[in-house]
N, CA, C and O atoms as CSV, one atom per row, in Angstrom:
chain,resi,resn,atom,element,x,y,z
A,1,MET,N,N,13.060,4.579,25.788
A,1,MET,CA,C,12.908,6.261,25.994
A,1,MET,C,C,12.571,6.386,24.849
A,1,MET,O,O,12.882,5.585,23.968
A,2,ARG,N,N,11.738,7.623,24.640
A,2,ARG,CA,C,11.032,8.169,23.423
A,2,ARG,C,C,12.046,9.240,23.025
A,2,ARG,O,O,12.453,10.074,23.833
A,3,ILE,N,N,12.423,9.188,21.805
A,3,ILE,CA,C,12.854,10.144,21.125
A,3,ILE,C,C,12.101,10.982,20.541
A,3,ILE,O,O,11.159,10.210,20.364
A,4,THR,N,N,11.713,12.061,20.042
A,4,THR,CA,C,11.163,13.261,19.201
A,4,THR,C,C,12.183,13.774,18.266
A,4,THR,O,O,13.303,14.042,18.701
A,5,THR,N,N,11.933,13.914,17.182
A,5,THR,CA,C,12.984,15.106,15.984
A,5,THR,C,C,11.877,15.204,15.205
A,5,THR,O,O,10.777,14.657,15.290
A,6,SER,N,N,12.485,16.246,14.170
A,6,SER,CA,C,11.623,17.247,13.221
A,6,SER,C,C,12.376,16.855,12.223
A,6,SER,O,O,13.600,16.731,12.184
A,7,THR,N,N,11.304,16.601,11.132
A,7,THR,CA,C,11.791,16.417,9.809
A,7,THR,C,C,11.784,18.205,8.995
A,7,THR,O,O,10.955,19.057,9.313
A,8,PRO,N,N,12.955,18.445,7.885
A,8,PRO,CA,C,12.615,19.599,7.406
A,8,PRO,C,C,11.333,20.097,7.056
A,8,PRO,O,O,11.108,21.279,6.793
A,9,ASP,N,N,10.293,18.960,7.055
A,9,ASP,CA,C,8.677,19.754,6.310
A,9,ASP,C,C,8.207,20.045,7.874
A,9,ASP,O,O,7.197,20.746,7.934
A,10,GLY,N,N,8.687,19.687,8.989
A,10,GLY,CA,C,8.208,20.366,10.085
A,10,GLY,C,C,7.465,19.166,10.823
A,10,GLY,O,O,6.807,19.288,11.856
A,11,MET,N,N,7.703,17.882,10.055
A,11,MET,CA,C,6.879,16.916,10.747
A,11,MET,C,C,7.485,16.078,12.586
A,11,MET,O,O,8.402,16.577,13.239
A,12,ALA,N,N,7.147,15.531,12.784
A,12,ALA,CA,C,7.244,15.180,14.502
A,12,ALA,C,C,7.759,13.570,13.832
A,12,ALA,O,O,7.137,12.956,12.966
A,13,VAL,N,N,8.954,13.149,14.449
A,13,VAL,CA,C,8.748,11.565,14.188
A,13,VAL,C,C,9.426,10.907,15.727
A,13,VAL,O,O,10.597,11.012,16.093
A,14,GLN,N,N,8.633,10.424,16.237
A,14,GLN,CA,C,9.078,9.699,17.191
A,14,GLN,C,C,9.247,7.912,17.093
A,14,GLN,O,O,8.589,7.002,16.589
A,15,ARG,N,N,10.806,8.049,18.059
A,15,ARG,CA,C,11.022,6.638,17.733
A,15,ARG,C,C,11.628,6.191,19.735
A,15,ARG,O,O,11.900,6.979,20.640
A,16,VAL,N,N,11.632,4.906,19.732
A,16,VAL,CA,C,11.704,4.057,20.887
A,16,VAL,C,C,12.952,3.096,21.402
A,16,VAL,O,O,13.231,1.989,20.941
A,17,ALA,N,N,13.363,3.517,22.046
A,17,ALA,CA,C,15.085,3.103,21.913
A,17,ALA,C,C,15.443,2.447,24.034
A,17,ALA,O,O,15.430,3.148,25.046
A,18,GLU,N,N,15.585,1.613,23.961
A,18,GLU,CA,C,16.292,1.109,25.432
A,18,GLU,C,C,16.575,2.449,26.218
A,18,GLU,O,O,16.066,3.004,27.191
A,19,THR,N,N,17.883,2.785,25.136
A,19,THR,CA,C,19.199,3.710,25.967
A,19,THR,C,C,19.146,4.943,24.955
A,19,THR,O,O,18.664,4.692,23.851
A,20,ALA,N,N,19.422,5.766,25.108
A,20,ALA,CA,C,19.714,7.010,24.256
A,20,ALA,C,C,20.796,6.933,23.749
A,20,ALA,O,O,21.850,6.619,24.301
A,21,PRO,N,N,20.519,7.365,22.069
A,21,PRO,CA,C,21.680,7.539,21.933
A,21,PRO,C,C,23.264,8.508,21.890
A,21,PRO,O,O,22.839,9.661,21.828
A,22,ALA,N,N,24.555,8.581,21.892
A,22,ALA,CA,C,25.551,9.065,22.514
A,22,ALA,C,C,25.587,10.344,21.812
A,22,ALA,O,O,26.407,11.106,22.325
A,23,ASP,N,N,25.014,10.795,20.882
A,23,ASP,CA,C,25.022,11.884,19.525
A,23,ASP,C,C,23.923,12.421,20.028
A,23,ASP,O,O,24.162,13.565,20.413
A,24,VAL,N,N,22.929,12.134,20.180
A,24,VAL,CA,C,21.845,12.523,19.934
A,24,VAL,C,C,21.155,13.074,21.540
A,24,VAL,O,O,20.491,12.248,22.168
A,25,ALA,N,N,21.344,14.373,22.082
A,25,ALA,CA,C,20.735,15.531,23.117
A,25,ALA,C,C,19.070,15.219,22.929
A,25,ALA,O,O,18.432,14.980,21.904
A,26,GLU,N,N,18.656,15.316,24.284
A,26,GLU,CA,C,17.255,15.190,25.221
A,26,GLU,C,C,16.960,16.241,24.436
A,26,GLU,O,O,17.806,17.127,24.553
A,27,ALA,N,N,15.622,16.633,23.272
A,27,ALA,CA,C,14.965,18.249,22.507
A,27,ALA,C,C,13.590,18.215,23.743
A,27,ALA,O,O,12.607,17.477,23.799
A,28,PRO,N,N,14.085,19.465,24.736
A,28,PRO,CA,C,13.030,19.578,25.612
A,28,PRO,C,C,11.647,19.526,24.505
A,28,PRO,O,O,11.654,19.497,23.274
A,29,ALA,N,N,10.409,19.526,25.537
A,29,ALA,CA,C,9.174,19.388,24.517
A,29,ALA,C,C,8.996,20.816,24.118
A,29,ALA,O,O,9.436,21.827,24.665
A,30,ALA,N,N,8.306,20.694,23.117
A,30,ALA,CA,C,7.570,22.233,23.030
A,30,ALA,C,C,6.212,22.393,23.910
A,30,ALA,O,O,5.545,21.474,24.385
A,31,PRO,N,N,5.978,23.739,24.005
A,31,PRO,CA,C,5.221,24.254,25.186
A,31,PRO,C,C,3.720,23.508,24.165
A,31,PRO,O,O,3.614,23.152,22.991
A,32,SER,N,N,2.801,23.535,25.301
A,32,SER,CA,C,1.057,23.219,24.395
A,32,SER,C,C,0.882,24.930,24.455
A,32,SER,O,O,1.698,25.772,24.828
A,33,PRO,N,N,-0.220,25.061,24.046
A,33,PRO,CA,C,-0.682,26.198,23.772
A,33,PRO,C,C,-1.532,26.776,25.070
A,33,PRO,O,O,-2.212,25.950,25.678
A,34,ALA,N,N,-1.531,27.948,25.461
A,34,ALA,CA,C,-2.390,28.245,26.127
A,34,ALA,C,C,-3.887,27.885,26.279
A,34,ALA,O,O,-4.525,27.677,25.247
A,35,PRO,N,N,-4.403,27.809,27.296
A,35,PRO,CA,C,-5.762,27.266,27.210
A,35,PRO,C,C,-7.277,28.408,26.355
A,35,PRO,O,O,-8.293,28.233,25.682
A,36,LEU,N,N,-6.383,29.692,27.066
A,36,LEU,CA,C,-7.279,30.967,27.195
A,36,LEU,C,C,-7.167,31.213,25.600
A,36,LEU,O,O,-8.164,31.420,24.909
A,37,GLN,N,N,-5.873,31.169,25.097
A,37,GLN,CA,C,-5.393,31.182,23.550
A,37,GLN,C,C,-6.269,30.545,22.653
A,37,GLN,O,O,-7.111,30.944,21.848
A,38,SER,N,N,-5.873,29.525,22.983
A,38,SER,CA,C,-6.895,27.973,22.105
A,38,SER,C,C,-8.340,28.334,22.117
A,38,SER,O,O,-8.978,28.497,21.078
A,39,ALA,N,N,-8.854,28.459,23.335
A,39,ALA,CA,C,-10.054,28.908,22.937
A,39,ALA,C,C,-10.541,30.172,22.080
A,39,ALA,O,O,-11.372,30.261,21.177
A,40,VAL,N,N,-9.794,31.024,22.641
A,40,VAL,CA,C,-10.457,32.389,21.971
A,40,VAL,C,C,-10.019,31.961,20.481
A,40,VAL,O,O,-10.823,32.399,19.659
A,41,MET,N,N,-9.314,31.469,20.096
A,41,MET,CA,C,-8.564,31.482,18.747
A,41,MET,C,C,-9.657,30.326,17.798
A,41,MET,O,O,-9.869,30.415,16.588
A,42,GLN,N,N,-10.161,29.410,18.615
A,42,GLN,CA,C,-10.719,28.408,17.561
A,42,GLN,C,C,-11.883,28.591,16.828
A,42,GLN,O,O,-12.054,27.868,15.846
A,43,PRO,N,N,-12.957,29.666,17.207
A,43,PRO,CA,C,-13.893,30.263,16.769
A,43,PRO,C,C,-13.588,30.795,15.350
A,43,PRO,O,O,-13.966,30.366,14.260
A,44,ALA,N,N,-12.769,31.887,15.674
A,44,ALA,CA,C,-11.925,32.296,14.716
A,44,ALA,C,C,-11.075,31.622,13.767
A,44,ALA,O,O,-10.759,32.253,12.758
A,45,LEU,N,N,-10.585,30.259,13.945
A,45,LEU,CA,C,-10.280,29.718,13.279
A,45,LEU,C,C,-11.683,28.517,12.073
A,45,LEU,O,O,-11.895,28.152,10.916
A,46,GLN,N,N,-12.100,28.436,13.183
A,46,GLN,CA,C,-13.487,27.396,11.999
A,46,GLN,C,C,-13.833,28.567,11.695
A,46,GLN,O,O,-14.772,28.447,12.482
A,47,ALA,N,N,-14.009,29.891,11.184
A,47,ALA,CA,C,-14.695,30.799,10.713
A,47,ALA,C,C,-13.893,30.800,9.136
A,47,ALA,O,O,-14.305,30.691,7.981
A,48,MET,N,N,-12.607,30.973,9.732
A,48,MET,CA,C,-11.712,30.848,8.294
A,48,MET,C,C,-12.003,29.522,7.209
A,48,MET,O,O,-12.155,29.486,5.988
A,49,LYS,N,N,-12.003,28.617,8.118
A,49,LYS,CA,C,-12.321,27.152,7.544
A,49,LYS,C,C,-13.373,27.249,6.686
A,49,LYS,O,O,-13.380,27.123,5.462
A,50,ASP,N,N,-14.225,27.474,7.410
A,50,ASP,CA,C,-15.680,27.917,6.948
A,50,ASP,C,C,-16.045,28.455,4.808
A,50,ASP,O,O,-16.641,28.051,3.810
A,51,MET,N,N,-15.052,29.706,5.348
A,51,MET,CA,C,-15.113,30.481,4.393
A,51,MET,C,C,-14.305,30.183,2.717
A,51,MET,O,O,-13.296,29.621,2.291
A,52,PRO,N,N,-15.396,30.901,2.210
A,52,PRO,CA,C,-14.638,29.780,0.463
A,52,PRO,C,C,-13.332,30.046,-0.158
A,52,PRO,O,O,-13.936,31.028,-0.588
A,53,ASP,N,N,-12.622,30.106,-0.440
A,53,ASP,CA,C,-10.790,30.228,-0.740
A,53,ASP,C,C,-10.853,31.092,-1.512
A,53,ASP,O,O,-9.819,31.759,-1.548
A,54,ILE,N,N,-11.748,31.457,-2.287
A,54,ILE,CA,C,-12.578,32.021,-3.571
A,54,ILE,C,C,-13.940,33.022,-3.504
A,54,ILE,O,O,-15.095,32.626,-3.662
A,55,ASP,N,N,-13.551,34.326,-3.250
A,55,ASP,CA,C,-15.347,35.185,-3.308
A,55,ASP,C,C,-15.721,35.318,-4.075
A,55,ASP,O,O,-15.459,36.437,-4.517
A,56,GLN,N,N,-16.688,34.405,-5.039
A,56,GLN,CA,C,-16.779,34.748,-6.348
A,56,GLN,C,C,-17.939,35.805,-6.118
A,56,GLN,O,O,-18.266,34.783,-6.722
A,57,ALA,N,N,-18.757,36.620,-5.921
A,57,ALA,CA,C,-19.832,37.781,-5.688
A,57,ALA,C,C,-18.865,38.793,-5.911
A,57,ALA,O,O,-19.274,39.685,-6.654
A,58,ARG,N,N,-17.726,38.923,-5.502
A,58,ARG,CA,C,-16.524,40.279,-5.108
A,58,ARG,C,C,-15.787,39.910,-6.724
A,58,ARG,O,O,-15.452,40.893,-7.385
A,59,VAL,N,N,-15.547,38.505,-7.331
A,59,VAL,CA,C,-14.711,38.989,-8.407
A,59,VAL,C,C,-15.351,38.863,-9.867
A,59,VAL,O,O,-14.786,38.917,-10.959
A,60,ASP,N,N,-16.955,38.644,-9.499
A,60,ASP,CA,C,-17.791,38.910,-10.417
A,60,ASP,C,C,-17.750,40.446,-10.896
A,60,ASP,O,O,-17.573,40.987,-11.988
A,61,MET,N,N,-18.049,41.007,-9.297
A,61,MET,CA,C,-18.262,42.368,-9.497
A,61,MET,C,C,-17.292,43.023,-10.465
A,61,MET,O,O,-17.591,43.653,-11.480
A,62,LEU,N,N,-15.869,42.728,-9.901
A,62,LEU,CA,C,-14.602,43.341,-9.967
A,62,LEU,C,C,-14.904,43.012,-11.678
A,62,LEU,O,O,-15.031,44.044,-12.337
A,63,ARG,N,N,-15.002,42.014,-12.280
A,63,ARG,CA,C,-14.555,41.598,-13.669
A,63,ARG,C,C,-15.740,42.631,-14.235
A,63,ARG,O,O,-15.303,43.390,-15.101
A,64,ASP,N,N,-16.742,42.758,-14.010
A,64,ASP,CA,C,-18.323,43.850,-14.426
A,64,ASP,C,C,-17.453,45.136,-14.760
A,64,ASP,O,O,-17.337,45.706,-15.846
A,65,ALA,N,N,-16.895,45.428,-13.584
A,65,ALA,CA,C,-16.774,47.151,-13.310
A,65,ALA,C,C,-15.481,47.123,-14.364
A,65,ALA,O,O,-15.376,47.914,-15.301
A,66,LEU,N,N,-14.695,46.272,-14.110
A,66,LEU,CA,C,-13.689,46.227,-15.662
A,66,LEU,C,C,-14.100,46.924,-16.995
A,66,LEU,O,O,-13.943,47.908,-17.718
A,67,ALA,N,N,-14.843,45.531,-16.790
A,67,ALA,CA,C,-15.469,45.448,-18.639
A,67,ALA,C,C,-16.529,46.673,-19.233
A,67,ALA,O,O,-16.747,47.034,-20.389
A,68,LYS,N,N,-17.121,47.174,-17.838
A,68,LYS,CA,C,-17.901,48.444,-17.620
A,68,LYS,C,C,-16.875,49.327,-18.293
A,68,LYS,O,O,-16.962,49.659,-19.476
A,69,GLY,N,N,-15.550,49.821,-17.190
A,69,GLY,CA,C,-14.849,51.173,-17.350
A,69,GLY,C,C,-15.234,51.798,-16.525
A,69,GLY,O,O,-15.325,53.024,-16.592
A,70,GLU,N,N,-15.598,51.009,-15.407
A,70,GLU,CA,C,-16.048,51.522,-14.077
A,70,GLU,C,C,-14.654,52.062,-12.965
A,70,GLU,O,O,-14.386,53.017,-12.235
A,71,LEU,N,N,-13.946,50.560,-13.477
A,71,LEU,CA,C,-12.591,50.511,-12.666
A,71,LEU,C,C,-11.454,51.170,-13.450
A,71,LEU,O,O,-11.262,50.690,-14.567
A,72,PRO,N,N,-11.028,51.717,-13.245
A,72,PRO,CA,C,-9.465,51.750,-13.744
A,72,PRO,C,C,-8.099,51.579,-13.288
A,72,PRO,O,O,-7.410,51.837,-12.300
A,73,PHE,N,N,-7.984,50.945,-14.619
A,73,PHE,CA,C,-6.928,49.701,-14.616
A,73,PHE,C,C,-5.385,49.924,-15.730
A,73,PHE,O,O,-5.402,50.018,-16.957
A,74,ASP,N,N,-4.017,49.964,-14.712
A,74,ASP,CA,C,-3.342,50.229,-15.585
A,74,ASP,C,C,-2.084,49.138,-15.833
A,74,ASP,O,O,-1.523,48.825,-14.783
A,75,PRO,N,N,-1.706,48.695,-16.693
A,75,PRO,CA,C,-1.219,47.678,-16.578
A,75,PRO,C,C,0.173,47.182,-16.493
A,75,PRO,O,O,0.756,46.099,-16.524
A,76,ALA,N,N,0.504,48.661,-16.352
A,76,ALA,CA,C,2.420,48.851,-16.171
A,76,ALA,C,C,2.309,48.946,-14.242
A,76,ALA,O,O,3.049,48.337,-13.469
A,77,LYS,N,N,1.507,49.608,-13.971
A,77,LYS,CA,C,1.697,49.539,-12.242
A,77,LYS,C,C,1.472,48.402,-11.764
A,77,LYS,O,O,2.184,48.025,-10.833
A,78,LEU,N,N,0.131,47.311,-12.409
A,78,LEU,CA,C,0.004,46.297,-11.535
A,78,LEU,C,C,1.574,45.105,-11.801
A,78,LEU,O,O,1.912,44.231,-11.004
A,79,ALA,N,N,2.305,45.451,-13.171
A,79,ALA,CA,C,3.153,44.967,-14.085
A,79,ALA,C,C,4.252,45.060,-12.825
A,79,ALA,O,O,4.678,44.094,-12.192
A,80,GLY,N,N,4.599,46.450,-12.625
A,80,GLY,CA,C,5.466,46.731,-11.341
A,80,GLY,C,C,5.224,46.322,-9.741
A,80,GLY,O,O,6.137,46.056,-8.960
A,81,LEU,N,N,3.978,46.326,-9.458
A,81,LEU,CA,C,3.890,45.529,-8.677
A,81,LEU,C,C,3.982,44.430,-7.916
A,81,LEU,O,O,4.149,44.182,-6.722
A,82,ILE,N,N,3.738,43.468,-9.532
A,82,ILE,CA,C,3.981,42.057,-8.922
A,82,ILE,C,C,5.465,42.054,-9.262
A,82,ILE,O,O,5.941,40.961,-8.957
A,83,GLN,N,N,6.427,42.933,-9.817
A,83,GLN,CA,C,7.909,42.345,-9.802
A,83,GLN,C,C,8.280,42.766,-8.682
A,83,GLN,O,O,9.217,42.268,-8.059
A,84,ARG,N,N,7.610,43.704,-8.301
A,84,ARG,CA,C,8.139,44.486,-6.547
A,84,ARG,C,C,8.183,42.959,-4.998
A,84,ARG,O,O,8.950,42.567,-4.119
A,85,PHE,N,N,6.647,42.604,-5.621
A,85,PHE,CA,C,6.041,41.467,-4.756
A,85,PHE,C,C,7.064,40.288,-5.075
A,85,PHE,O,O,7.217,39.673,-4.019
A,86,HIS,N,N,7.695,39.815,-5.910
A,86,HIS,CA,C,7.853,38.812,-6.434
A,86,HIS,C,C,10.267,39.422,-6.269
A,86,HIS,O,O,11.241,38.862,-6.774
A,87,GLY,N,N,10.201,40.436,-5.543
A,87,GLY,CA,C,11.812,41.020,-5.703
A,87,GLY,C,C,12.671,40.939,-6.370
A,87,GLY,O,O,13.838,40.699,-6.058
A,88,SER,N,N,12.104,41.179,-7.684
A,88,SER,CA,C,12.957,41.340,-8.703
A,88,SER,C,C,12.768,43.457,-9.320
A,88,SER,O,O,12.790,43.854,-10.485
A,89,GLU,N,N,12.624,44.238,-8.175
A,89,GLU,CA,C,12.693,45.321,-9.213
A,89,GLU,C,C,13.811,45.667,-9.833
A,89,GLU,O,O,14.943,45.464,-9.395
A,90,GLN,N,N,13.421,46.412,-11.289
A,90,GLN,CA,C,14.534,46.554,-12.185
A,90,GLN,C,C,14.726,48.183,-12.130
A,90,GLN,O,O,15.614,48.722,-12.790
């Protein structure tokens, strides 16, 4: 008998035993992804993997605009947005 369990970090662990333990119920098998969904999603997933983690050209453009004063910057607004994002509004 093959028993599949999940660890807290989401890893699947399989054990092989001659008989099922009395205190463990048989877990239903996880459904496999639909073939159409998988075929449709694969190009998008690959495109995301091929993208750089940081758009350096965009970062450079924004940095230059900030340095030239062409892009308004409100540090108080930024601080408020950071607090709201992290759930520590005061």
